[in-house]
Rosetta silent file (secondary structure, phi, psi, omega in degrees, C-alpha in Angstrom):
SEQUENCE: MLLVMCNLLLVSCGFHLRGAGTVELSPRLSSLRVNVEGNQLQNDPLLAAMKNVLRTQADVQIEDSGDAPLLVLYGEHSDSQVLSVSSTGKADEYLLKYEVSFRLIDKDNRLLSESQTVRIQRDHAFDRLNVLSKEREEQELRREMQRDAVQQILRRLSRITIQEIKTMEPQINTDQNR
SCORE:     score description
SCORE:     0.000 S_00000001
   1 L     0.000  -40.042  179.145  102.989   55.045   61.846 S_00000001
   2 H   -62.911  -38.905  179.085  106.183   56.301   63.488 S_00000001
   3 H   -64.151  -41.964  178.597  104.456   59.556   64.397 S_00000001
   4 H   -64.170  -41.523  179.592  101.571   57.700   66.044 S_00000001
   5 H   -63.905  -43.680  178.482  104.006   55.537   68.051 S_00000001
   6 H   -62.788  -41.230  179.253  105.941   58.596   69.266 S_00000001
   7 H   -63.391  -42.813  178.427  102.708   60.281   70.259 S_00000001
   8 H   -63.706  -39.473  178.175  101.572   57.207   72.217 S_00000001
   9 H   -63.936  -42.658  179.542  104.911   57.016   74.010 S_00000001
  10 H   -65.567  -42.983 -179.321  104.728   60.689   75.021 S_00000001
  11 H   -66.433  -40.277 -176.478  101.134   60.425   76.229 S_00000001
  12 H   -71.354  -24.378 -179.670  101.785   57.252   78.203 S_00000001
  13 L   -87.291   -3.692  178.330  104.762   58.719   80.077 S_00000001
  14 L    86.958   13.492 -179.962  102.738   61.715   81.341 S_00000001
  15 L   -66.854  133.658  174.739  104.549   64.331   79.275 S_00000001
  16 L  -132.178  140.387  176.586  102.731   67.673   79.065 S_00000001
  17 L   -66.395  141.008  177.596  103.779   70.732   77.146 S_00000001
  18 L   -79.464  142.729  177.760  104.861   73.591   79.329 S_00000001
  19 L   152.979 -136.339 -167.760  102.866   76.733   78.926 S_00000001
  20 L   -82.626   57.385  173.064   99.446   78.181   79.374 S_00000001
  21 L   -81.082  170.404  178.803   97.919   75.628   81.708 S_00000001
  22 L   -90.449  152.119  179.791   95.508   76.639   84.404 S_00000001
  23 L  -119.086  136.645 -179.157   96.581   77.297   87.964 S_00000001
  24 L  -100.801  120.946  178.716   94.333   76.660   90.927 S_00000001
  25 L  -101.639  166.410  175.608   94.340   79.329   93.612 S_00000001
  26 L   -56.020  143.339  179.430   92.797   79.297   97.060 S_00000001
  27 H   -56.461  -28.997  179.221   88.994   79.839   96.912 S_00000001
  28 H   -69.100  -16.853  179.710   89.492   83.035   98.901 S_00000001
  29 H  -102.023   20.858 -179.459   91.544   84.377   95.965 S_00000001
  30 L   -68.965  -20.889  170.617   88.818   83.808   93.356 S_00000001
  31 E  -134.012  138.024 -175.745   88.509   87.574   93.088 S_00000001
  32 E  -138.527  154.518  164.461   91.412   89.961   93.569 S_00000001
  33 E  -106.259  142.455 -178.483   92.331   93.568   93.304 S_00000001
  34 E  -125.971  135.571 -176.921   95.759   94.174   91.771 S_00000001
  35 E  -144.319  142.247  170.426   97.868   97.276   92.278 S_00000001
  36 E  -102.952  115.972 -174.569  101.399   98.394   91.465 S_00000001
  37 L   -61.090  132.372  177.315  102.541  100.447   94.431 S_00000001
  38 L    76.090   12.419 -177.831  103.454  104.037   93.601 S_00000001
  39 L  -114.991  132.217  179.380  102.214  103.784   90.027 S_00000001
  40 L  -103.905   -3.771 -177.323   99.497  105.998   88.578 S_00000001
  41 L   -80.161  133.566  176.551   99.510  104.473   85.068 S_00000001
  42 L   -78.131  -27.380 -177.137   96.520  102.361   84.061 S_00000001
  43 L  -106.227   33.243  176.718   98.484  100.649   81.284 S_00000001
  44 L   -59.233  130.978 -176.997  101.582   99.748   83.293 S_00000001
  45 H   -58.859  -39.816  179.297  103.131   96.676   81.594 S_00000001
  46 H   -66.539  -44.376  179.500  103.591   94.786   84.875 S_00000001
  47 H   -62.997  -46.155 -179.913  100.016   95.510   86.001 S_00000001
  48 H   -62.888  -42.876 -179.650   98.558   94.541   82.624 S_00000001
  49 H   -65.088  -42.073 -178.901  100.583   91.316   82.467 S_00000001
  50 H   -66.011  -44.660  178.654   99.605   90.304   86.017 S_00000001
  51 H   -62.717  -42.308 -179.578   95.898   90.963   85.455 S_00000001
  52 H   -62.202  -44.854 -179.244   95.973   89.094   82.142 S_00000001
  53 H   -66.822  -40.097  178.526   97.665   86.026   83.643 S_00000001
  54 H   -62.945  -41.218  179.334   95.296   85.960   86.611 S_00000001
  55 H   -67.442  -47.361 -170.826   92.259   86.099   84.306 S_00000001
  56 H   -82.756  -37.407 -173.803   93.440   83.562   81.741 S_00000001
  57 H  -102.029  -14.620 -177.706   95.414   81.022   83.768 S_00000001
  58 H  -126.033    1.826 -178.919   93.746   81.152   87.180 S_00000001
  59 L    50.653   43.454  179.064   90.152   82.197   86.358 S_00000001
  60 L   -93.866  136.397  175.200   90.396   85.045   88.863 S_00000001
  61 E   -86.230  122.337 -179.135   87.887   87.871   88.692 S_00000001
  62 E   -90.469  125.249  178.644   89.762   91.188   88.780 S_00000001
  63 L  -112.015  150.861  176.931   88.003   93.919   90.744 S_00000001
  64 L   -89.809  -29.101  177.451   88.802   97.611   90.855 S_00000001
  65 L  -151.600  172.436  178.899   87.379   98.141   94.331 S_00000001
  66 L   124.652 -160.164 -175.473   85.562   96.221   97.011 S_00000001
  67 L   -97.417    4.212 -178.599   86.366   93.715   99.714 S_00000001
  68 L   -66.933  150.237  175.378   88.515   91.377   97.624 S_00000001
  69 L   -58.184  153.431 -177.486   92.101   90.753   98.780 S_00000001
  70 E  -111.490  124.065  172.851   94.676   93.089   97.261 S_00000001
  71 E   -93.712  114.354 -177.641   97.770   91.850   95.457 S_00000001
  72 E  -105.112  120.264  175.160  100.345   94.625   95.749 S_00000001
  73 E   -99.973  131.424 -178.023  103.294   94.548   93.357 S_00000001
  74 E  -152.158  168.890  175.932  106.166   96.787   94.380 S_00000001
  75 E    66.438   28.935  177.822  109.899   97.282   94.172 S_00000001
  76 E   -65.969  126.468 -175.748  110.134   96.544   90.441 S_00000001
  77 E  -145.479  135.409  178.749  113.770   97.007   89.547 S_00000001
  78 E  -126.324  139.008 -175.700  115.815   96.286   86.446 S_00000001
  79 E  -150.314  163.242  173.904  119.595   96.448   86.266 S_00000001
  80 E  -137.729  151.868 -177.476  122.546   95.296   84.191 S_00000001
  81 E  -139.260  139.959  179.517  126.085   94.366   85.099 S_00000001
  82 E   -72.443  127.280  177.364  129.135   93.805   82.889 S_00000001
  83 E   -96.025  -40.156 -179.149  130.098   90.126   82.829 S_00000001
  84 E  -147.201  152.477  178.440  133.044   90.188   80.456 S_00000001
  85 E  -124.943  153.801  179.407  135.166   92.685   78.577 S_00000001
  86 L   -81.323  178.618  178.999  137.193   92.344   75.403 S_00000001
  87 L   -67.078  -19.251  177.759  140.933   92.878   75.140 S_00000001
  88 L   -90.260    1.882  177.830  140.226   96.494   74.148 S_00000001
  89 L    86.620   11.308  178.634  138.314   97.115   77.372 S_00000001
  90 L   -94.255  146.299 -179.714  134.840   97.165   75.776 S_00000001
  91 E   -68.086  130.975  177.584  131.938   95.238   77.323 S_00000001
  92 E  -106.396  -28.486 -174.554  131.200   91.957   75.524 S_00000001
  93 E  -146.727  140.574 -179.822  128.587   90.423   77.794 S_00000001
  94 E  -121.404  154.408  171.232  126.084   91.725   80.315 S_00000001
  95 E  -108.651  114.558  178.611  124.076   90.164   83.114 S_00000001
  96 E   -90.923  133.720 -179.156  120.520   91.517   83.058 S_00000001
  97 E  -122.730  140.629  176.305  118.690   91.462   86.395 S_00000001
  98 E  -136.377  137.779 -176.624  114.987   91.914   87.098 S_00000001
  99 E  -143.435  137.505  173.894  113.356   91.983   90.508 S_00000001
 100 E  -147.626  142.498  179.177  109.799   92.534   91.728 S_00000001
 101 E  -113.453  158.841  177.815  108.225   92.021   95.151 S_00000001
 102 E  -149.638  156.054  173.910  104.634   91.303   96.087 S_00000001
 103 E  -146.078  158.292 -178.972  102.390   90.944   99.103 S_00000001
 104 E  -119.865  122.563 -178.848   98.797   89.956   99.610 S_00000001
 105 E  -127.810  157.943  179.235   96.637   91.978  101.998 S_00000001
 106 L   -93.159 -174.936 -175.718   92.975   91.945  102.966 S_00000001
 107 L   -64.988  -21.848  179.823   90.508   94.849  102.978 S_00000001
 108 L   -97.631   17.057 -179.892   91.705   95.923  106.454 S_00000001
 109 L    62.170   30.001  172.749   95.384   96.065  105.350 S_00000001
 110 L   -94.655  138.817 -179.587   96.310   92.898  107.244 S_00000001
 111 E   -67.408  128.643  173.343   98.902   90.672  105.605 S_00000001
 112 E   -94.865  -20.573  175.420   97.458   87.464  104.203 S_00000001
 113 E  -150.938  155.259  178.369  100.899   86.260  103.161 S_00000001
 114 E   -66.635  151.854  175.527  104.453   87.353  103.800 S_00000001
 115 E   -64.332  140.247  179.638  106.096   89.648  101.290 S_00000001
 116 E  -132.747  153.252  179.470  108.068   87.747   98.660 S_00000001
 117 E  -124.377  135.404  176.703  110.560   88.803   96.006 S_00000001
 118 E  -106.865  127.486  178.899  111.068   87.274   92.578 S_00000001
 119 E  -122.641  133.176 -179.733  114.533   87.647   91.043 S_00000001
 120 E  -132.784  141.958  178.911  115.422   86.731   87.469 S_00000001
 121 E  -132.264  145.440  175.455  118.760   86.957   85.634 S_00000001
 122 E  -141.419  143.807  172.712  119.722   86.513   81.988 S_00000001
 123 E   -84.972  144.594  179.914  123.037   86.706   80.149 S_00000001
 124 E  -140.349  115.218  177.542  123.160   89.019   77.154 S_00000001
 125 E   -79.814  139.395 -178.558  126.007   89.070   74.644 S_00000001
 126 L  -113.073  135.062  179.248  126.764   92.486   73.169 S_00000001
 127 L  -123.032  115.387 -177.649  128.049   93.039   69.641 S_00000001
 128 H   -66.468  -18.132 -179.961  129.397   96.499   68.815 S_00000001
 129 H   -84.374  -18.622 -179.991  128.827   95.855   65.090 S_00000001
 130 H  -126.834   57.947 -173.406  125.068   95.229   65.537 S_00000001
 131 H   -60.946  -46.795 -176.995  124.146   97.781   68.188 S_00000001
 132 H   -63.651  -44.583 -179.571  120.525   98.315   67.100 S_00000001
 133 H   -67.549  -35.169  178.510  119.663   94.629   66.899 S_00000001
 134 H   -70.274  -33.247  175.992  121.340   93.947   70.249 S_00000001
 135 H   -66.679  -41.504  176.427  119.383   96.793   71.862 S_00000001
 136 H   -63.909  -40.427  178.111  116.138   95.282   70.551 S_00000001
 137 H   -62.213  -40.509  178.380  117.254   91.881   71.806 S_00000001
 138 H   -64.828  -41.726  177.600  117.919   93.372   75.248 S_00000001
 139 H   -61.770  -41.780  178.597  114.455   94.986   75.319 S_00000001
 140 H   -66.387  -39.079  176.322  112.863   91.660   74.395 S_00000001
 141 H   -61.309  -40.474  178.774  114.876   89.888   77.095 S_00000001
 142 H   -65.369  -40.983  176.579  113.634   92.403   79.669 S_00000001
 143 H   -64.463  -40.064  178.341  110.004   91.849   78.582 S_00000001
 144 H   -64.582  -38.918  177.855  110.551   88.090   78.778 S_00000001
 145 H   -64.220  -38.172  177.712  112.015   88.431   82.270 S_00000001
 146 H   -65.595  -42.278  177.342  108.930   90.395   83.328 S_00000001
 147 H   -62.786  -41.147  177.640  106.632   87.671   81.909 S_00000001
 148 H   -63.426  -38.992  178.809  108.658   85.021   83.745 S_00000001
 149 H   -64.290  -41.613  178.624  108.363   87.002   86.982 S_00000001
 150 H   -62.618  -41.389  177.567  104.577   87.220   86.575 S_00000001
 151 H   -63.608  -40.554  178.481  104.432   83.438   86.044 S_00000001
 152 H   -65.443  -39.290  177.350  106.524   82.866   89.178 S_00000001
 153 H   -62.194  -42.720  178.823  104.236   85.146   91.190 S_00000001
 154 H   -61.638  -43.618  178.301  101.224   83.169   89.962 S_00000001
 155 H   -64.137  -38.654  178.365  102.855   79.866   90.963 S_00000001
 156 H   -67.878  -37.166  176.877  103.707   81.281   94.399 S_00000001
 157 H   -63.762  -33.213 -179.256  100.131   82.515   94.830 S_00000001
 158 H   -69.668  -20.592  178.864   98.887   79.009   94.079 S_00000001
 159 L   -91.170   -6.953 -178.873  100.884   77.676   97.044 S_00000001
 160 L   -81.124  128.062  173.244   99.472   80.214   99.488 S_00000001
 161 L  -110.346  122.968 -176.471   96.778   78.875  101.777 S_00000001
 162 L  -103.578  122.560  177.337   94.757   81.575  103.411 S_00000001
 163 L   -81.348  139.347  175.046   93.061   80.769  106.674 S_00000001
 164 L   -64.768  131.121  179.513   89.706   82.359  107.250 S_00000001
 165 L   -83.952  117.249 -178.848   90.123   85.053  109.848 S_00000001
 166 L   -94.211  128.026  176.917   87.633   84.375  112.599 S_00000001
 167 L   -99.468  134.335  179.655   86.422   87.330  114.548 S_00000001
 168 L   -85.034  128.958  175.371   85.360   86.722  118.074 S_00000001
 169 L   -75.280  132.525  177.411   82.021   88.230  119.010 S_00000001
 170 L   -66.296  134.067 -179.205   82.296   90.173  122.241 S_00000001
 171 L   -88.951  126.176 -179.812   80.375   88.411  124.912 S_00000001
 172 L   -93.731  126.599 -178.876   77.979   90.605  126.742 S_00000001
 173 L   -88.789  104.788  177.375   77.598   89.742  130.392 S_00000001
 174 L  -109.971   88.587 -179.690   73.968   89.975  131.242 S_00000001
 175 L   -90.630  106.526 -175.957   73.697   88.888  134.818 S_00000001
 176 L   -93.365    3.920 -179.657   70.033   89.061  135.657 S_00000001
 177 L   -89.490    4.300 -176.309   70.415   87.680  139.176 S_00000001
 178 L   -78.490    0.000    0.000   71.560   90.966  140.692 S_00000001
């Protein structure tokens, strides 16, 4: 009975679990091409993660070529910085940084949205007695930061409103009174 009451309270307050909900993008972004600038790998982790999230959470059709807008991911950069050192001068804690930029362009290479950069930071404690496990933990943190960056890019794409570009037809002056 207590479980049912708790469930009713959560449902009535509008609580929703965070996670794999769907994201609604502009109708013009219903199909996209995705590219990582300067990368020749088909199985690039960032490219694969972005395509997967677009398919599953935004119902976007991913195209390899065509007239669909192009989402260009570039400037992916990962770094670490020492946050604290022990009394013996050894690093105890690191600040992990991850950064990726993106822009959205149309088939004629015109910007559909301004370039944006996503930056993520995580603290990572280092233990000299468990080097292997801490290295694995750092690798997992970096993968998690990349997944978080992809989610942030998706949320930013959902806020972009793309105006239809209207082309003016040239008016031909046909003066037949001459």
